[in-house]
C-alpha positions, 0 to 999 in steps of 0.5 A: 413429763414430756415438757420436763424431758425436753428441757433435760435434752436441751440442757444436755445439748447445750455447750455450757462451760459449767459442767458440774452444774449441768451434771448435777441437774441431769442427775436430779432429773434422772432421779425424778424420772425414775420415781415417776416411772415407778409410780406409773408401774405401781398404779398403771391400772388406776384411773388415768388422765389423757396423758397417762398420769394422775394429778397425784402421780405428776405432783402437780396441782391445778391441772384440769381433769381429763377423760380416762384412756384405755389400758393399751394406750397407757402401756404404749405411753409407758413404753415411750417413757422407758425408752426416753429414760434409757436415752437420757441415761445414755446421754448422761453416761456419755457426758460423764465420759466426755468430762473424764476425757476432758480432764485427761486431755487437760492433764496431758497438756499440762504435762506437755507444757511442763516438759517443753518449759524444762526442755527449753531451760536445758537448752538455754543452760547449754547455750549459756555454758558454751558462752552464747548470748541469751538473745538466741532463743525466740518464738516462731517457726523454724527456718527451712534454710539457716544463716549458716548455709553456704552462699555464693557472693556475686563476682562483682557485686553492685550497689543493689547487691550490697544494699543493706536490709533490716527486716522486721519480725513479720518479714522474717516470718513471711520469708522463712528466714532465721533471725540474727538480730535483736533490739536493745533489751530483748531476750531473743532474736526476731529480726534479720539484717544482711545484704540483698545478695545474701537474702537472695542466696538464702531464698534460692537455697529454699527454692532448691530445697523444695525443688529437689523433692520434685520428681524430674523427667528427662526427654525421651529419645524420641522427643530429643530426635524431634527437637533436633529436627525442629532445630535444623530449621534456621528460623525456629532455631533463631526464635529459640535462641532469642527466647533463651536470651530474653529469659536470661536477661529477665533473670539478670534484671530480677537479680539486680532489683528488689524483686525478692521483696515483692513477697512482703506485699501481704506480710502486713509490715508497718512501712518502709524507710530508705536510709542514708548512712554517714560518711563512715558507713552503716555502723555505730548510730547508723546501725542502732537507728536502723535496728530500733526502727525495724523493731517498730515494724518497718523494713529499712533499706540502706544503700551501702556505698562502702561495700564495692570491691576494692579493685573496682572504679567505685571501690577506689572511691570508697571501700571497706571490707564487709563482715559475712552474714551474721549467724543466729549464735553470733553476739550482736549486742546493741552497743557494739560499735561496728557489726557491718565492716571488718576494716577501716575506710579507704578511697579518694572520697573518704574523710574525717573532717577537721577544721584545720585541713578544711581551712588549709584547702577550702576549695578542695573540700568544697569540691569533695563535699559536693562530689560526695553529695552527688554520689549519695543522691544518685544512690537514693534515686537508683534505690527509690526507682528500683523499689517494688510497686507496692512500696511506692503505692503505700509510701515510704520515709526518708532518713539519714545521719551526718552525711546521710542527713545532709544528703536527705536535706539537700535531696530533691524528691519532688519527682516522687511527690505523694510517695514520700510520707516524711523525712528525718535529718539526724546529726546535721543542722540544715544550714550553710556551713563547711559541709554545704559548698554554697548557700543554696546547698544549705537549704531543704532541697525537696518538697516543703509539704513533706513532714520533716524532723530535725535532730541535733545535739547542743555538743555536736562537734561538727555542726553544733552551735556551741563549739564545732568544726562548722563554727570554727570554719565560719568564723575564720575571716580569711579562708573560712566559709559558711553562715557566720550566725550559725544556730546549730539546728535547721529551725531558721532555714525551715521557717524561711523556706516555709516548710508546712510541718516540721519539728526540730529537736535540740538534745542537751549535751548530745554529741554527733552520736545522739543514741549515746545520750538520748536513745530511749527519747529517739525511740519514743520520737520515731514512734510518734513521727512514723504514726503521725508525721503530719502532726509531729510539730504538735509533739508537746500536745500529743504527749501532754496526756502522759506526764512522763512523756510530756516532761521529755521536751520543752518548747522553745519556739513555735510558729503556726501561721500562713500554712506553716506549722513549725516547733523547736523543742529542747530535750533535757538529759533523760532521768533514767540510764540510757542503756536501759530498755524502755520496758525496764525504765517503766518497770523500775519507775514504779520501784524508784523508792526501793533501796535496790532500785536506787542503787542500780539506778545510781550505778547505771548513771555513773556508767552513763556519765563516764561514757559521755564525759569521755566522748565530750573530752575526745571532741574537745581535744579535736577542737582544741588541736584545730584551734591551735594549729597553724592555718595556711592561707589558700586562695578561694576558688569558685566551686567547680560545676558538675554534670548534676548542677542542673538536675533539679525538677523545678525551682522551689517556691519559697512561701512568704512568711515572717522571718523568725526572730 
């Protein structure tokens, strides 16, 4: 009996999820114990064994006979059994009570979840009725200070103040911000974008909110009188004034830095990208690339050279009026052209390149493009130097589009050595052309052992191989300049310089804005590049295990010798609409045989085709107008020297490799 009782207690104490089975077992044990107890009471005066039970009472056979024991011992044993039976009954009742409570809690939880869902649905319906986009809702804790909080803009914002930040979800949660941006196809907003000074003001408001709850005490009259006596000492007063000046200077230096980003050290963000925008600022494809990379878990830091006040010296060089910080309720559709600025560009260093004007004044444009590069490279050096220490230790990527791509290509990053994990150059061909005033300027300016990614379209109207401004300017024998044998991509340049790891992607029918034709391809490409930058040249092998992804690229050239691994791939037009998210593409791919999916696919393709044809027609008109224009002969002038001409760390050593055919 003792052995059976211990087993029953162990079953009660065990945390088994099978509650019904345990209850049935306990009930059977109780029934057996009650039978045993009744038997003992009826035959208590009979001859017993040493444990108070006969073989027949125990219901067990084969046990050895034992000597009789006195009736007093039998009564004590009977009392212990009754006590144990009472404990078992109490335990059984407790288990039944817990089971009932668990069922009630489960029902309450289900009711609460249902109420929450209904409330969320009512809120969504309310927003929809007001015309708000569906992407407003999202998970995560409520921010302490929303983006609607009144913030004070600096009187004279600097390049650091106006730096654009694109923060991933982990950073938004860590800083307690209200998200104001989503990615293509998202149902809610979980990202944040804005300028550094706007982030500083929001965090300042959070601090004041917390600090306002703290009880402050003023100095007593006695303490004030003691302080006044100490200030009468000229030495002590001078020390206090010096301390005050040091404190103010420290605060100012922190404001003019990325100090607020130090809080992200333990936020487990995936990485950092320092991005250089194009000649029109951080709009259009620049914005799309930054937000898609931010969704991948990266923090994007983009210095903005157009945000200086118009009446300042830098504002007279380049300026655009800036939009205020976007609220959570604002419509920030992925395909909106400009979410950053509210005006066109102005200034002495703004331009919209046409071959006609370049051929009319080639020396002036060479000088203009060189000055623009020097301006952009100085922005990059300043930004990188100011990065928080944890970012420098972890490493960062460099990237740019159009003029920003040219800047990244020419940028001498040798002083940063192992900090640079990789670079991508988008919508620039890395060749000697009208955009690079000298043949040297058409080469890679940084470390040749940094993994490099070059992206450009076959129909790029500025640097493409078929029909472009670069092609027209280079073919003019009188005032043109640039390599007469332009290929429209950086493969030959990278091979000639001996870049160790590189991939060149040539996009079919891609114009100067590749997101319009290959947005989903860029997402998969960047995901692979940021995950495995050193293996990006093997993209065909990396994607080979997935038939869908392997069909995205076609290898055209590949070299792997003398320490150099370089691949050029051709990227056909996608098989699914470009405006669809990758999530939707994958879902529809499995339903491709249904009539509804086919109709939706055909309609989306028609819309994509109309948009792409309009872009190609616009580019053709611009190029035809250039070819038909009358070109004035202008004497070629030598490129002017500048202060930055000798600003190279070292002369790059080009590896000896066979020239590609």
